[in-house]
N, C-alpha and C positions, 0 to 999 in steps of 0.2 A: 922435184917431181911428184913429192908426197902431196905438195902445198896443192899442185894441178889438179890431182885425181880428187883431192877432197873437194875444191871447188866447184868443179864438174860433177863431184854426185850431190853437192847442195843445191846448186841450178836447177835440176833436175828433179831434184826431189821437191823443191820449193813451188818449180811452175806446175807439176801435178798436182799438188796438193791446193795451191791455189787458184787452179778451175774447179775443183772439187767443193774446195769454202767458198767462191762467190756462187756456186749454183745450191748449195745449201744454207746461203745467208738468210738467215731471218729477216732483214730489212734491207733485201735487195732494192725495196721499190721507195725507201726512205733515205734515198743519197744526198751528198752533200747540194747536188744538182737539184732535188726536188723540193729542198726548204724554201728556195726562191727560183721561181720563174716567172720573170717579170713581164704581164700582158699588157701593160699598156705603161706610158710614159710617167704617169702617177706615181705609179710606185717605184720609180726611182729617185724621187725626191721625198727624202725624212719627212713623215708630219710630226711622229712624235719625238725620234731622235735618232732611228739605228738606221743607216742607210745600206741596202741589202744589195745594191749594184756590184757587185765582186769583178766585173770586167774594168771598172777605175779604181785602182789599188788604192788613188790619193783622199779615196773616201772610205775607205776600209778604218772602221775602229782600230784603237792603237792595243795594244796588250802591256799586262803588265810584263817587268821583267821576269819575273819566276816562270809568266807562260810560254814566252819563248825559250825557256830554259828545257819547259818540260817536254816541252815537242821536241825540243832538238836532242832529248835523251832516249829520244824513241829508234830502235835501230836492232841491230845483231846482238846476240852474247857471243862472247869472245871464246870460241870453243876449243882455241890452243890454251890457253891458260886455266879456262874453269872458275876466273873469280866473276862472273855474271857483271863486268864493266860494258855497257853499251855506249855504242858510236853514236857520235852526234852528224847525223845525216841531213835533220833539219834542222837549220841555224835560223833561219828566216821565221817571223811568224806567221800562225796559219790564219787567212782570211778568213771572216765570219765569227771567230770566237771571241764571245763576249760581247755578241749583238743579240738582238730578241728579235721574235716573230711578232707578226701582225696579231693584235688582240692578244696581246702578251703585255704584263707587267714586269717594269724594269727592276732591277736590284738595287736599290737606294745606296745600301752600305757597301755593296761594291763598286759602285761610280765612285762614289766619295773617294774610298781609298784608293781609287786609280788616279784621279785629280791629285790627291796629297801626294803620289809618288811621282809623279808628273812632275809637280812644281817643287819637289826636294832634289829632283835630278837636275831641273833647270836651274838651281840656286847654286848646286855645288860644282855646275860647269861653269857658271858665270865669272868664279875665279881666277878659269884657265887661262881663257883668251879674252882678248877685245870681241870678236865677234859673237862669243857665248854671251858677252856681259849685254851686247846691244841686242841678242835674242832674248835676256832674260827681260829687259826694260821694254821691249816691243810684246811680250806676253803679258806684261802687266798691266801694260797701256790697250792692249786688245780689246778690253771688256767696254770701255769709255768711248774706244773709236767705235764699236759693234752700237754702244746705245745710240750714237750721235746719228750714225746711219739708218735706225731706225725710225727715230723721231723725224728724220729730214723725209723719208719715203714716206712714211706712214701720213705727216701733215698735209705733204702732197698730194696723198690719193685722199686722202679726207675734203680735202679744198677743191680737187675735179669735181668729186661725187655730191658735195654741197650745190656747186656752181651748174651740174648737169641737170642735177635732178628740180632744181628751182625753173630750170629751163623748160624742161620738158613737161612739168607740171603746169606751167602757164600755157604750154603751147595748147594743152586740151581746151585752151578758151579762146585764144588766138594768135595774130602770129604780127611780127615787127614788121612793121614795112621800108623802116630805115636800116632793119640788119637783121634778118631770122633768126640771129644767136645770140640778139638780146633777151632776157625775158623783160617780162610785161613792167617790173621795175624801173629796171635800166633802160627800157624803151621811153619811158616817159621823164625821166631827168631832167635831159635839157630842154625839155619842152617849155613854151613860154605861153601856152592856149590851155593849160588847167585852171580848174577854177577850182575853189575852195570846197563846193558840194560834191564835186565830182573829180576829184585829185588823180585818182587812178585812171582818167580816160586822158587821151592825147590822141590827136589825128594821127601820130605815128603808128598806134595799137590799132590793130580791127581784130573785131571776133569776125567767127567764122560765118557767123551770117553777114557780115557786112560785105565781107569778102566774096560769098557764094551767090547773096540774096541783092547786094546792095543796101539793105536797111538792118539796121538794129533794133527796131522797136516792132511791134506785133505780135501775132501769134505764131507766126510765121518764122520770125526769126528765132523766139525762143525756141520751138520743135527744132530748128537748125542745130542750135547751138548743143541742145540737148544732145541732139543724136551724135554731134561732133565727139562732145565730151565722153558717150559712151563709147565710141569705136574707138577712141585715143586709147581710154583704158582699159578695152580690151585687146587692143594689139600690143600695147607694152605688157601686159601680163600674160598674153602668150608667149612672147618674146624671151621674157625672162623663164620661164617654167619651160620650155624647148631646149633654151641654151643650158639650164642645169641639169634636164636628164639627158642632154646628150653628151654633154662636155664634162660636167664636173658634180654629179649626184652629192655630193660633200655641201655644195654652196647653198642648200637651202637652209630656213630657219634662222635660229638666233648664231649660235655657235658657242654661246656661252656657257651650255651644259657641257657639253664635249670639251671645250676647252679645262674646264674644272677637272672633268677627269684624265682628261691628257697629262694636266699639272700634275694629279697625283700620281702618275706614273705608268698611266697605261697609255698603249702604243695602237693609235689608229692611221693606219698607211695611208697616206691621200690625204689626210683631214688638212694639211698644211701645207698642201704641195704647191706648185706653181700655177698650176691647173684652177685650181681652185679658188685662190687669189684673181686670177685674171676673170673669171665666169662670178666670182662674189661680187666684184667691183661694177660689173657691168650690168649683173640682173640686177644690185640693190639700187640701182638708178632707175630701173624702170619698172619695178616690184613700188618705189617711194611713188614714183609719176603717177604709175596705175589708179591710185586715189585709195587703194586699199588702207586697211584699220593696221598700218604697222608703222615701227620708224627704222632709222638707220643708224641708230647710236649701239645698240645689240649687235648686230653686224659688224660696225665699226671695228670691236675688240675684236673679232674674229680676222679681219682684214690684218689689222698689225700683227697677230701674231702671225699671219700667213708671210708677212715681209720679215717680221725675227727669224722665223725659221729659213727661209732661204737664204739670208744673209747670214744667218750661221753656220753656212759651206763655206764662208769666205775665211773663217777662224779654225785652225785645227783645234783649238782648245775646246770650241762648242760645237766642231761637228762632229767629234768622237767621244764626247762624253754626255752620255742621259742626264743626267743629272746638273752639271751645267748649262745644258743647253734649257733646261725648266726652269732656271734662275733667269734664262733671259726671257722667255715666255712669260713670266710672272711679270718682268717690267714690259713688255709690249703689250699687255692687258691693261694696266696702269696708261699706256701712252694711245690705247683706243679709248679709252671714257675721254682724255685730255683733250683727243682733237672732235669728238664727237660733242661736248659738252662747254668745250674751254674752260676747261677746270682742272689743271695739273694736278693739283693739291687733293683734291676729289678723286681722282683717278687712281692715285698710290693706294690712296685708302681704300679705295673701292678694290684695288688687285687685294691687299693686305686682307681685307675683310670676308669679301666674299668668293673670289677665285682662287688664290693660292695654296698649295696646299705646303709647302717648304719656303719660307720667306725671311733667310739671313739678312745682318743688319747691311752685310754690300748689299744686297738686291735694295733693298729701300731708298739708298743713298742713288744707286744707276736708275732705280726706277724715276724717281724724281727729277735726274737729270734729263731722263729720255724724253719723259712727261713735258717738259719745261723747251724741252729744243723743240719738240712735235707742237706746239703751244705757241710758237714764235714763228715757226713754219707755217701754220695755217694764219696767224695774223698777217704775217706779210702776204698772202695770198689776198685775205679781205675777202673772202668767197660773201658773207654776209652785204658788203657794200657799207656797211655803217662803220669801220675802223676800229669796231670794240673786239675784244675777243669772247666776252658772255653773247650767248643764246639768248638770252631773255632780258635785257637789260630793264630794269624798273626804276623808277624814282618816284617813290612815296613820302610826302611831305609831312605825313600825318604818323604821332606815334601810336602805339598800342596799348591800350589797356589793360589791368589785369581781369576786368570783367570779362573780356573777352577771351580768355584760356578757357573758358565754358563753351563758347561754339567752336572754337579751335579744337577742343577736345571730342564735342562730337564729329569735326571732321576726319580726326584720326579713328573714331568708332565706324565711321561709314568708311574709311579707307580699310582698316581690318577685316568688314565685314564683307567688303566687293572682293581684295584680294581672297580670303578662303574661298568664296562663292566663285570667283574667276578661277583658281587654281582646280577645283574639284571637275566643277564643268568643262573647262577646256583640256582637261587628263582623262576625261571621260568621255569626249570626242574625237582624241588622239586616238584612245584605246579602239573606240570604235572604227576608226580608220584604220588601223592595224589589222584588225579581225576581221574584217568584212570587205567586202566586193569594192568598198568606196576607195581603199587603197591602191586598186587596181587601173582607177582612172584619175592621176593627179592633175594631168593638163585639163579635163574635163570638170572638175572640180575647182580648179584656179579661176577658170572662165566663168562659170559657173557665180562662185562667191563675186568673182569682180564687177562681174553685170548687175547682180545684186545690190551691190554696194553702190555703185554710178547710178544705178535705176533711183536709188532712194534718197541719195546723198545730193542730185543736184539741185531737186528744188528747196534744199535749206542752205542757207546760204554757210551756215556754221559748219555742215557736213561735207557741203563742197570745196571749201580751203583746206589745205592741208594741215596736217596736225600740228606742224610747227607754227605755221601761222595761226594757229586755232590758238593756242596756247598762249603764244605774244598777244593775240588779242584781247584775251581773259585775264592776264597779267595787268594790262596796260591801267593806270587811273585817269580817269577822264579830265581834261584839260579844254579850256575855251577851243583850243584850235582843233579837237578831237570831232570826226564827224561822223563816228561807229554810233551804231544807233542805241548801243548800252551807255552813250553817252548821252541822250536824248532827253537832258533835264531839262524841267520849263518851272517857271515862277513869273509873278508877275515884276519882279523886279529884274530877274536876269535875261528876258526876253522878250521882245518887244510881240506886237499880235501878228505878226509877219513871219514871226519864228527867227530873226536874225537876232543877234546879240546888239546890245543898247550900248551904245558910245559911252553913258554911264557907268556901265559895268566893267568898262572896259579901262575907263580911267581909275577906277579903282581894286580893280582885281589884279595888283602887281605878282602875288603868288602864281598867275594863270591859274587856279584853282577857281570851281566853284561851291561856295561854302553852304549854301542853302539849297538842297539837290530834291524837291520834289521829283519823283518818277514822271516821263513824260507817255507819250504814247508808244513812243520807239521802244522803249525802256521793256515797256509790258509786252509787245512782239517779239521784241528778243529774247525775252524768259520764258516765252513761250517755245519758240526756236530752239532753246538751247536746252528745255527740259525734254523736247522730242529728239535732239541730239545727243543727250545723254543716255537714253533708252536705246538708242540707234547704236551707237558707241560700244554698249556694253555687251549686247547681243552678237553683234559682227568682228569682235575683239576675240571671242571665245572660238569664231568658227575660223578663224584668220590665221591666229597663230598657230603654227606648227605644218602651214602647208608648204608645199615643194617649191618653194621663192624664199629670197631673203625676207625676213621679217623680225624684227625687233619689238621689243614690247615697252621698252621706256617710253617714247612719246605717246603711243594709245593710252596708257596706266594713268600718266600725266595729265592728258586729254579727258578723261572723265573725270580726276578727281578736281581738275579745272575747273569744269562746267558745273560739278558740285559746289564746290568753294564757290564761285562767281552767284550762284543761283542765293546760297545763303546770305554772302555778303549784302546783296541789293535787298534782301528780307530784312536783314540788322540795319542797315543804313537808312530803310524806310522806317523803322520800328522808332528807329532812334530819332527821328525828323519827327515825327507824328506824334510821338508819347516822351516829350520831354520830362514831364512830372511824373513818369513812373520813377520808382525808388532805382530800378536797377541802372540807371543811366542817368540821373539827375546830378549825381554829384560831379560828374567826367563830361558832359555832354549838353552843355546849351544851347539854346535858341540861337541858329544863325551860324553855328561852328560846323566845321566839316570833322563829324568824329569818325567816321565809319570809313576804311578803305576797302571796297568790294576786290581790287586787285589783290591785296593780301590773302583775302578768304581764298582767291584763285589758286595763289602759289602756296601756303599750305595743304590746301586739299588737295593739289598735284601733288607733294612730298606725302601726305596719308597714303595714298591709293597706290603710289610707288614702292613704297614702303610694306604697306599690307601684301603685295605681289611678290616681290623680291625678296622682304624680311632684312633690307638694309637697314642701317642705324646710323652709327657714327658718319661713315662715309658720304649716303646718303643726305644729310646735313650738311656738311661742306660743300657738296654738290648742287644743292640747292642754293646757298649764298654766292659761290662762284656763277653761278648758271644765272644769277638776276642780279646779282651785287649787294642786295640786302642785308647788308651785316648785321643791321641793328634787329632785323629779325628772329634770331638763332632762337632765342627761348619759346617763340609758338612753333617752329618748326619742329627742336625737341621734343615738344610736347605732344604733337600730333604725330610725330613716327612713332615715339613709344607705346602711343595709347594703339597706334593702330597694328602696331607689334604683339602686343598683348591679347589684342582682342583675336586676330588671326592666328597665333600662336595657341590659345585656346579651344580654336575649331578645326586646328591643323599644324603638325610641326613643321613640316614642310614647304620652303620657297618652292617657285615654280621651276627653279633649276633644277632643285632637287628632287622634286616630284617628275621631270622629265628623264633625269638621270636617270630614276628607277624604274620608269617606263619602259626606259631602252634598256635596262639589264645591264648596264655598265658597273663594274666591280669598282664602286667609291666608295669610301668609307668617311662618311660624314662626322666630321671633327666638332660639330656642334652638338650632336646627338648623343644622351646619357645612356649609358648601359645601365639597365636596371634590373637584370634578374642575376641570380645566385649559381648559376651554373658553373662548372671547372673546366677545366682545360679539357680533360678525360672524356666531360660529355661532348665535346665538337669535334674531337681529332677524329684521324681516320688511320685504322680501319675501325669497323663501328664492331661491337659484339658478336654481329652473325655476319659480317665480311670476312671475306679472303685475309691471310696474312698481308704486313705490309710488305711490297716488293722493296727487296734491297740489293744492293750490290759489294762484294766482298773487296776486300784492299788487295789481296791476292788467290789466286787458285781460278779463278774465273775466267773462260777463255774469249775471244772476241765472237765468236760463233755464240755463245751462251748470251752474252752482252747485246747480241744482236736480236737473240731471238725474247730475251725480255721485253725488248725496244718494242717490237712487234707485235707482242700479247699486250699491251698496254699505251695508255696513250697519255701516261704522266709527264707533266714538266721536267721534273729530274726526281733524282734517286739519292736516299742516304748511302752511306756506304760505310761499311759496318768490321770489325776487325773479324768474324768469321758468323756464320749462320746459328752456330751457338753459341757463342756466349752475346752476340747481338748488343758489344758497345761500340758505342760511335765514334767513328773518325771524322766524316765530314760529309760534303753535300755536292751532288755534280748535274749539272744541266742538261736535259737530253739533247737541247741542240748542239753543246760543246760536246758530245757525246758523239753524235752523228756525222759531225764535222771532225772530229779529231780521229774515229776509224775510218773516214773515207776516205782520209788525206793520208793515213797511214798505208791503205792498201793500194793508192795508187802512185804515191811518191817512194815506198820503201820496197826494195826487192824481199820476198819472201814469206811476206805477213799473210798470214792463212785463216782460217775461222778456229783451228786449235792454238794459234796466237796467244799464250797466256797474256793478260790484262794486270799491269801492277800499278797500285794507287800509292807506291812505295817511294822513298826517297832513296832507299839502296836496295837493289834488286840483289836476291840473294844467286848464287852460283847455279848454272843452268846446266844439263845435260849438253855436251856436246851434238848428239842426235836429234834435239827436239827444232824448232820451227823458232824464230826470232821474237822477242816478246816485246809488248809493246808498253810504255811506260809514263802514265798519263797520271803523273804526281800534278803538274804544272795546272790541270783545267780542274782540280778538286778544292773546293772551299773549306777551309779548315778550319773554319770557326762558325757555324751557322750557328743561328740564335736558336737557344735551347728553354723550355720553360718544365716544369715537373707536372705530371699528373693532375697534383691538386692546387696548381694557381688557379686562382680565381679569373674567370674570361673578361672580367672588368679591368684586371692588369692587362692581361695580354692583349687586349684591344688596344689599349694604350699602349703597348709596344708597337703594337702594327702601324698603329697611327703617328705615332711621333716617330719612327725610324724609318717608315716608309717599307717596311718587310713585304717581302712576298711571299714566304711560308716562314714557318717555325715546327721545329721539330719539338716531341715531347719524349721526357725519358722517366723512369723511376730507378732510382739508385745506381745512374748511368746507364741504365739498358734502355735501348730504344723502344719504344712503345709504341707511334704513331707520328703523324704529320696533320700541320692545319696551316691552311693556305687562306688566301684573303676570301676566295670563293666560297670556303668552308664557313667563316665567319657570316659574310654577307648571307648565305643560306639558313645559318642558323638564325640570325638577326629578324630575317624574315619571318621564319617558322615561328619568333618567340611574338611576332606582331600579327598572327594570322594571314600571313600573308604566302602569294605561291613561292615555295622556294626553289623552283626550278625558274623562274622571272629572271635569274642569273644567266647569262647568255653567255658571254665571255669567260673563258679560262683566262 
């Protein structure tokens, strides 16, 4: 009878208190549901790790064993015995704890600890049963299986993109009558009616003028082809920008700056989702085919990372751990470069040098495996139709000489100057786009730039062709079978009066080369066209990169360098030909010898300009010799790329991707940047001397209502937990999100929890009075080992700690007493202030 009246009294008082407590709760608008209210399907697919669609319990990240026990200890105090023992009312883990909100930074240390605990648990259970052993084996091989799937999927998508882009690009100029799905090259493959002078023309392929007007010659035909070229370009770019705006705003741009930020631990929800993958794949083909000065190589890294993120949902180990997923994304970045250039080794080095933030040895092996699978997949599809994996295969028969290092270094200087100039001009234009009304009309901007590009590029054959085709033309070394303008060399020995190759030359030219090559009228015409194309590419690339369509920077930068290199190479070739008696060429270049290879200069110039823009070094050298097959020209490439980097760094320390990261305000700590100031941790920490005191929680004595009030009055991402307000001795750190979810869960699932309920972060709760409400124990969500530094720690050391451990915050103490906190955003603001930049440019928490 006594127990019956006691339970009735407790039920009555708890119900009354709960109503008052909920009405007075300081955070009633910040509940568990308010943390995640998906407005679109994009939010249901995790871009950077945390899947917050809690309607599907299979996608809920796991909890550490102590997390579950921590919540299980939340309950009533036993009033009969008065010993403070808590009932285990919540034995299952709480969904959402351990995940992260959008535009937040993950806790690398906690994620690594969770993965070690998971692996330790699987290993310990593997000896208990056969099923557990099989589960352990499958867990060990799941990473390799995931890499295999990523390589297959990325290679297949890259092959489809290459084939589709080539077809649509040729569609601007004509149609194949034997099959409209054939591009120009494939259409004329089987034709027996092509000529040496016009090998690209065949009856099966007809231009728009021939289809619409019946004639391919004359002013009317030229105008028809001109108009159809512009209309197709405008149509393709319009479809690209409309699809991006309507379905996947994150599909625009290169994607590499955001990939770098995500790999550093930042979360951008939707950036690697399935809609972004679909729209990016489609619009990338349209944007490249429109003739804009952009490439598909950079966006292919984004496409590969989207594939990796989606496939990670098939494996629990990677779906439920942020750090493990970023290891997969690092490998996917290598896959993207592998399928973009056919350079698997260069792709791995690119991910290691340029993109990845955390790259353990295991990731290196798996990146190589995934890049290899992707390269073989692309080779099986054979999108280029040449049965080769490399994009620009070269066959240079002339070795380079030491004297040529001088022009190679000159190309490196040009590449560095162009890279620094391009970065400044492009960032200034993008900033203008963000801060003026220009940014309000992205569709109009894309159409205007496309129209101007098509209008100016059609008259010049070197700007009319695609970027990849232009680079391949410039890399080419002239032989007897080349009909290009760049190969229009003439001499009394080599050509007859009619301009046709003489039989005597054919008999003696066993190597299929032209040893003594004075430039003909075609070469001089091509040089003028290339000079105009150089200025055109330099100007139009500045305004194109950053528009609301997928746009890569590799091919446009390489095109600028290849044009400059070819111009210099032809000039060196003619100088060596006409001045054999000069001291600079007398020792190694005799009359009648093929001394200079202009295609080699184009290759070196392309590498120099790409290095000046991106500041890549080792990976770029490997990519270039994989890209071209020119293994013996590594030294010229190294000399030009290093010179380019030195010159560009002298004018500005940031590459194009780091500059766009800073422009967008992403919280990214660049590992290459050196901290040269002598400030201490106390100079950066918050609160500052003029700020209010640091907001902390105590390990005991605070009620649910008080904690909710603290969260309602602040917008901090987490709170230090101390012994008491008087001692300020540090106990641990608790995240705001975990607090919100835990308290909301306690109110919903436990009877009697009210605003007056005490919250304890202790392992053993002291005995509570019988008449009081039940207590809430949150020991499980408390980080008992937060990273701390003293107030006199140099910021250079604190910065290294943040970089190498991937911290999101660090607490500052003095003699064990808590003084303040340093977050990644505080460091970025401080570094911006030290560099005389706007510290408020760091946009996200």
